[in-house]
C-alpha positions in Angstrom: -14.7 -36.7 -59.4 -14.0 -33.1 -59.4 -10.2 -32.1 -59.6 -11.0 -28.7 -57.9 -9.2 -27.7 -54.9 -11.6 -27.5 -51.9 -11.0 -24.6 -50.0 -10.9 -24.7 -46.1 -12.9 -21.9 -44.6 -10.5 -20.1 -41.9 -11.6 -18.5 -39.1 -11.2 -15.0 -39.0 -11.3 -14.3 -35.5 -13.6 -12.1 -33.3 -15.0 -8.7 -34.9 -13.8 -5.9 -33.5 -16.1 -2.8 -33.1 -14.0 0.8 -32.8 -14.8 3.6 -30.7 -13.6 7.3 -30.5 -15.5 10.2 -29.1 -14.5 13.6 -31.2 -15.2 17.3 -31.4 -15.5 19.3 -34.4 -11.9 18.6 -35.6 -9.4 15.4 -35.2 -5.6 15.4 -35.6 -4.5 14.4 -38.9 -2.0 11.7 -36.8 -5.5 10.1 -35.9 -6.6 10.2 -39.6 -3.6 8.9 -40.8 -3.5 6.4 -38.7 -7.4 5.0 -39.1 -7.0 5.0 -43.0 -4.1 2.7 -42.6 -5.5 0.3 -39.9 -8.8 0.1 -41.9 -6.6 -0.8 -45.3 -5.0 -3.5 -43.2 -7.9 -4.9 -41.9 -9.9 -4.9 -44.9 -6.4 -6.9 -46.6 -6.3 -9.3 -43.4 -9.5 -10.3 -41.0 -12.1 -7.4 -41.6 -12.5 -7.4 -38.1 -13.6 -3.6 -38.0 -15.4 -4.5 -41.2 -17.8 -6.7 -39.7 -17.4 -5.0 -35.9 -18.8 -1.4 -37.1 -18.0 1.8 -35.5 -19.2 3.6 -32.3 -19.0 7.3 -32.9 -19.5 9.8 -29.8 -19.7 13.7 -30.0 -18.3 14.6 -26.9 -15.3 17.3 -25.1 -13.2 17.1 -22.2 -16.1 18.3 -19.8 -18.6 15.8 -21.3 -16.2 12.8 -21.9 -17.8 10.4 -19.2 -21.0 11.1 -20.9 -19.9 10.4 -24.2 -18.1 7.2 -23.5 -21.0 5.8 -21.9 -23.3 6.4 -24.5 -20.5 4.5 -26.8 -20.4 1.5 -24.3 -24.3 1.3 -24.5 -24.2 1.9 -28.6 -21.8 -0.9 -28.5 -23.7 -3.4 -25.9 -27.0 -2.5 -28.5 -25.2 -3.3 -31.5 -26.4 -5.6 -34.4 -22.9 -6.5 -35.3 -22.3 -8.6 -32.4 -19.0 -7.2 -32.1 -17.1 -8.9 -29.4 -14.5 -6.6 -28.7 -14.6 -2.7 -28.4 -11.5 -0.4 -29.0 -11.1 2.7 -28.0 -8.9 5.0 -29.6 -8.7 9.1 -29.1 -8.7 11.3 -31.9 -5.5 12.9 -30.9 -3.5 9.8 -30.7 -1.6 8.0 -33.8 -1.2 4.1 -34.0 0.4 0.9 -36.2 -2.1 -0.1 -38.7 -1.8 -3.7 -37.0 -2.7 -2.3 -33.4 -5.9 -4.2 -33.0 -4.4 -7.6 -34.1 -1.4 -7.2 -32.0 -3.6 -6.3 -28.6 -5.8 -9.6 -29.6 -2.7 -11.7 -30.0 -2.0 -11.4 -26.0 -5.8 -10.4 -25.3 -8.2 -13.2 -23.7 -11.8 -12.9 -22.7 -11.2 -14.4 -19.2 -7.7 -14.0 -18.4 -7.0 -10.4 -20.2 -10.2 -8.8 -21.2 -8.8 -5.3 -20.9 -5.9 -4.4 -22.7 -4.3 -1.0 -23.4 -1.5 0.1 -25.5 1.4 2.0 -24.3 0.2 5.5 -24.3 1.8 8.5 -22.6 0.1 11.9 -21.5 1.2 14.9 -20.3 1.0 17.1 -17.1 2.0 20.8 -17.2 3.7 20.6 -13.9 5.1 24.3 -13.2 5.2 27.6 -14.7 8.1 28.5 -17.4 7.8 32.3 -15.8 7.1 33.0 -19.5 3.2 32.6 -19.8 3.7 29.0 -20.3 4.3 25.3 -18.2 6.6 23.1 -17.9 5.4 19.6 -19.5 6.4 16.4 -18.4 5.0 13.1 -20.0 4.2 10.4 -18.1 3.2 7.1 -18.8 -0.5 5.8 -18.0 0.7 2.8 -16.1 -1.0 3.4 -12.5 -0.6 1.1 -9.6 -3.3 1.5 -7.2 -1.1 2.4 -3.4 -2.6 3.2 0.1 -0.1 5.0 2.4 -1.0 7.1 5.8 -4.7 6.7 5.2 -4.9 7.9 1.5 -5.5 5.8 -1.6 -4.9 6.4 -5.1 -3.5 5.6 -8.4 0.2 6.0 -8.7 2.6 6.3 -11.9 4.7 3.5 -12.5 7.4 5.0 -13.9 9.5 2.2 -14.6 8.1 -0.2 -16.6 9.1 -3.3 -18.4 9.4 -2.6 -21.7 8.2 -4.5 -24.8 6.0 -6.9 -22.5 2.3 -7.1 -21.0 2.4 -6.1 -17.4 -0.8 -6.0 -15.4 -1.4 -2.6 -13.8 -4.3 -1.3 -11.5 -5.6 1.5 -14.1 -4.7 3.0 -17.3 -6.2 5.5 -19.7 -9.1 4.9 -22.7 -6.8 6.6 -25.1 -5.9 3.1 -26.5 -7.5 -0.2 -25.2 -8.9 -3.0 -26.0 -11.9 -4.1 -24.1 -14.2 -7.2 -24.2 -17.8 -7.3 -24.2 -18.2 -9.3 -21.1 -16.3 -6.8 -19.1 -19.2 -3.9 -19.8 -21.9 -6.5 -19.4 -20.4 -7.7 -15.9 -20.2 -4.1 -14.4 -23.3 -3.3 -15.8 -25.2 -6.5 -14.1 -23.1 -6.4 -10.7 -24.0 -2.1 -10.5 -27.7 -2.9 -11.1 -27.6 -5.6 -8.7 -26.2 -3.1 -5.9 -28.8 -0.5 -6.7 -31.8 -3.2 -6.5 -30.4 -4.1 -2.9 -30.1 -1.0 -1.9 -33.7 -0.3 -3.0 -33.1 2.7 -5.2 -33.6 0.6 -8.8 -37.1 -1.2 -9.6 -38.4 -3.2 -12.6 -38.4 -1.2 -15.6 -35.8 1.3 -14.8 -33.6 2.2 -17.8 -30.4 -0.2 -17.7 -27.8 1.2 -15.8 -25.1 2.9 -18.0 -22.4 4.6 -15.8 -19.3 2.3 -16.6 -17.1 5.8 -17.0 -19.3 8.2 -14.6 -16.7 10.0 -12.5 -16.1 8.7 -8.8 -14.9 10.7 -6.1 -11.7 9.2 -3.8 -13.1 9.1 -0.5 -9.8 9.1 1.0 -8.8 12.4 -0.4 -12.4 14.0 -1.4 -11.0 14.3 -5.0 -12.9 13.4 -8.4 -11.2 10.2 -10.5 -10.8 11.0 -14.2 -13.4 9.0 -16.4 -11.1 6.3 -17.1 -9.6 5.5 -14.0 -13.1 5.6 -12.5 -13.7 3.1 -15.0 -10.6 0.9 -13.7 -12.0 1.4 -10.5 -15.0 -0.6 -10.5 -13.1 -3.2 -12.5 -10.4 -3.5 -9.6 -13.6 -3.7 -7.4 -14.9 -6.3 -9.6 -11.0 -8.1 -9.7 -11.4 -7.9 -13.6 -8.1 -7.8 -14.6 -6.5 -4.9 -16.3 -2.7 -5.0 -18.7 -1.2 -2.9 -20.7 0.8 -4.2 -23.8 4.0 -1.8 -23.6 5.5 -3.1 -27.2 2.5 -1.6 -28.3 3.5 1.6 -28.9 1.4 4.9 -29.8 1.6 8.8 -30.5 0.1 11.1 -28.5 0.0 15.0 -29.9 0.6 17.8 -27.3 1.6 21.3 -27.5 5.0 22.4 -25.6 6.8 25.6 -25.1 10.0 24.8 -25.8 12.8 26.8 -23.9 16.8 26.2 -22.8 16.0 23.0 -20.8 14.6 21.2 -23.6 17.7 22.0 -25.5 19.8 20.6 -22.4 17.8 17.5 -22.1 18.1 16.9 -26.1 21.9 17.1 -25.5 21.6 14.6 -22.6 19.9 11.9 -24.6 21.8 12.7 -28.1 25.5 14.2 -26.7 27.8 15.7 -29.1 31.2 14.6 -29.8 33.2 13.9 -26.2 35.9 16.7 -26.9 33.2 19.2 -27.1 31.0 17.8 -24.5 33.1 17.0 -21.6 36.0 18.7 -20.2 39.3 16.2 -20.4 40.7 15.5 -17.0 43.8 17.3 -17.9 41.8 20.3 -18.5 40.0 20.2 -15.1 40.6 23.3 -12.6 40.1 20.7 -9.8 39.5 16.5 -9.8 36.3 15.5 -9.7 34.9 12.7 -7.4 31.0 11.6 -7.4 29.9 9.7 -4.4 26.7 8.1 -4.4 24.5 5.9 -1.6 22.5 2.7 -2.8 20.2 0.5 -2.1 18.2 -2.3 -4.4 18.7 -0.2 -7.6 21.2 -2.2 -9.7 19.7 -1.0 -13.0 19.5 2.8 -11.8 23.3 2.5 -10.4 24.3 0.9 -13.6 22.9 3.9 -15.4 24.2 6.6 -13.2 27.5 4.9 -13.0 27.8 5.0 -16.8 26.8 8.2 -17.0 29.4 9.8 -14.7 32.2 7.9 -16.2 33.3 10.4 -18.7 32.5 13.6 -15.8 34.8 12.4 -12.7 37.9 10.6 -12.3 36.6 8.5 -9.3 33.1 7.3 -8.3 32.3 5.9 -4.9 29.4 3.5 -3.9 28.4 2.7 -0.4 26.0 -0.1 -0.8 23.7 -0.6 1.7 22.9 -4.3 2.3 21.7 -4.3 -1.5 20.3 -8.0 -2.6 21.9 -9.1 -4.3 25.2 -7.2 -3.1 26.7 -4.4 -5.6 29.0 -5.9 -7.6 32.1 -4.1 -8.7 32.6 -6.2 -11.6 29.7 -4.8 -13.2 30.1 -1.4 -12.8 33.7 -0.8 -13.2 33.6 -1.3 -16.8 30.7 0.8 -17.5 31.9 3.7 -15.6 35.9 3.8 -17.8 37.6 5.8 -17.9 36.4 6.5 -14.2 37.5 4.0 -11.1 34.9 2.5 -9.5 35.0 1.8 -5.7 32.7 -0.1 -3.7 32.2 0.3 0.1 29.8 -2.0 2.0 27.7 -0.9 5.1 24.6 -3.2 6.4 23.0 -0.6 8.7 19.5 -0.9 8.6 17.1 1.4 9.0 19.4 3.3 7.1 21.5 6.2 8.3 22.3 8.3 5.4 23.5 11.1 6.6 26.4 8.6 8.1 26.9 7.1 4.4 27.5 10.7 3.0 30.2 11.2 5.7 32.1 7.9 5.4 31.9 8.8 1.5 33.2 12.0 2.0 36.0 11.0 4.2 36.9 8.6 1.9 36.9 10.9 -1.2 39.4 13.5 1.0 41.9 10.4 2.1 42.0 10.0 -2.0 42.3 13.3 -2.7 45.0 14.3 -0.1 47.1 11.1 -1.0 47.0 11.9 -4.7 48.7 15.6 -3.4 45.7 17.5 -4.2 44.9 20.5 -2.5 41.4 21.5 -3.7 38.9 18.6 -5.0 35.1 18.8 -6.8 32.5 16.2 -4.9 29.6 15.5 -6.5 26.6 13.9 -4.3 24.0 12.1 -6.0 20.9 9.8 -5.4 20.9 6.1 -6.7 18.1 7.0 -8.7 19.5 10.4 -10.2 19.7 10.5 -14.4 22.9 12.7 -14.9 22.5 14.6 -18.3 26.0 14.7 -20.0 28.3 17.7 -19.4 26.0 18.1 -15.9 29.5 18.1 -13.8 30.9 20.6 -16.0 28.7 23.0 -15.7 28.7 22.8 -11.7 32.2 22.3 -11.4 33.1 25.5 -13.8 30.4 27.5 -12.4 31.9 26.7 -8.7 35.6 27.0 -9.1 35.2 30.5 -11.2 33.5 31.7 -8.1 35.1 33.2 -4.6 33.2 31.9 -1.9 30.6 29.3 -3.1 30.7 26.3 -1.4 28.0 24.4 -3.5 27.0 24.7 -7.0 23.9 23.2 -8.9 21.5 23.4 -11.4 18.3 23.1 -9.4 15.1 21.0 -8.9 13.3 23.7 -11.8 14.9 25.7 -14.1 17.3 28.0 -13.3 17.4 31.0 -15.8 20.2 33.1 -14.5 22.8 32.4 -11.6 22.1 33.3 -8.0 24.0 32.9 -4.8 22.3 32.0 -1.8 24.2 33.5 1.2 21.4 33.4 4.1 18.8 30.8 5.3 16.1 32.7 4.6 15.6 31.7 1.1 12.8 30.5 -0.5 11.9 26.8 -0.9 12.3 26.5 -4.6 16.0 28.3 -4.3 17.5 25.5 -2.1 20.2 23.2 -2.9 18.9 20.2 -5.5 19.6 17.4 -2.6 19.4 14.4 -5.1 22.7 16.2 -7.2 25.2 18.9 -6.6 28.6 19.9 -6.1 30.6 20.9 -3.4 33.9 21.8 -2.5 36.0 18.8 -1.6 38.8 21.2 0.7 36.1 23.1 2.5 35.8 19.8 4.3 32.3 20.1 5.3 30.4 17.1 7.0 26.6 16.5 6.9 25.0 16.9 11.0 24.4 13.0 11.4 21.6 13.8 14.4 19.2 13.6 10.7 19.7 10.1 9.6 17.3 10.1 6.6 15.7 13.6 5.9 16.7 17.5 6.6 20.4 17.1 6.9 20.8 18.0 3.0 18.7 21.0 4.2 20.6 21.8 6.8 24.3 20.9 4.9 22.2 23.6 2.3 21.9 26.4 5.6 25.7 25.8 6.7 27.2 26.1 3.1 25.1 29.0 2.4 26.1 30.9 5.7 29.8 29.7 5.1 30.2 31.2 1.5 26.7 30.5 -0.5 25.0 28.0 -2.6 25.1 29.2 -6.1 22.6 27.7 -8.9 23.5 27.8 -12.4 21.9 27.9 -15.2 22.0 24.2 -17.0 20.7 20.6 -17.9 18.1 19.4 -14.7 18.9 16.4 -12.9 15.9 14.3 -12.9 15.0 12.3 -9.5 13.1 9.3 -11.0 12.1 7.5 -7.7 11.2 10.4 -5.5 10.2 9.6 -1.8 9.4 6.0 -2.9 11.4 4.7 0.1 10.4 6.7 2.6 7.7 4.3 4.0 7.4 2.4 7.4 10.1 3.3 9.9 11.8 5.8 7.7 8.7 7.8 7.6 8.8 7.9 11.3 12.3 9.1 11.3 11.6 12.2 9.1 9.5 13.3 11.5 12.4 12.7 14.4 14.4 14.3 11.6 12.1 17.1 11.5 12.2 17.8 15.0 16.2 17.8 15.1 16.4 20.5 12.1 13.6 22.9 13.4 15.3 22.8 17.2 19.2 23.2 15.4 17.7 26.5 13.5 14.8 27.8 15.6 17.1 29.8 17.6 
């Protein structure tokens, strides 16, 4: 009997084909990542060595055609790879990316799993020939509102987990062979039923061909067009937010980028924020909130070293906002929670309730002047922001309000009329107002336009001052203006226009 050990053959697992669309050059981050991936693959399961490659030449203008050709090659391949791993040639990724995606993928339950990728939009001109870029996660939900449907970005996504999505990009994604086969067979069948396909016609090969959104008339990108077809067939799409990638993009650096860097990496406290003893006027912050506990906690934490007192009006949150949670996060500032259950919310009245509470505290403490910062509960306030606004406000003879704008402000500008450009209005989700001016908002406008109304009132009363400084991000803009609040918006518009039409 032989004393040699019998080696058991291990199942190497499914083979994976790597697909990419290329031009004449690729980015070094892709080359580096690809070499590392191949080394890892050779030392482990050899998935790619068994699955092969799908390479197609193409550019942005013919990306859909290139991807369609790549899928056709994949399905016709002799290597019988079970999965196709799409990766763009401007991406960076870890050597074990395919294995990590396979760990959570499943041919039936999770046949499409994307990695965590970010895209970039050039949102607005920087007035110097460049553009302000905005990074956004390629995690999309399908929404239908007001007769218009479309993919919307999910700005707040769960970290380090697998999440179901309506759509995602194809920059780094793992897709099972049966997905492509099912889509092809279904659309071939539909064409036969419609009489536009006959026996002997070439196989259907339009997985990524761009479709038109019927509610907007706009062309959809090739990757989301593919996801639209998957939605129709109820094929689930997931993204693993723990599998990180990089995406090379160019940006035009300017002061706003520096301010954002400061906000994320604040310097020592004595430089970043003025101490309460050196402030020209005591500082208060008011925040109405509803069902955003994580955002609220982050906001209160960021305000703690910038103000002395934070007043939160909790409008029927479930569960209710907990003072015990906010208080330690806000130190050294004091936190106070007011509860008001009125639904639908009367936001302008909430502002006035908090303005009144601040005035009561300020006068009880013997203050003749005080600053009030007004914030939405989804505001992301950089360190030092209050100092910028309050210092500018107190350094001006007449200004009633100071803010850093809804887009970058390159020089201080005082608005003293109601005939201003829309871009020059007061930032409605983050501004500082002189408390002793005792301004209040018009409660005839319950949900919208009362901030525009306050802007005009403040402009005529002494001016609204826009100053260079860090922007405050509005993380969930307009996401709650639906249903009855959308109807209220139109009523508020009517009230606003009636007030200022004369």
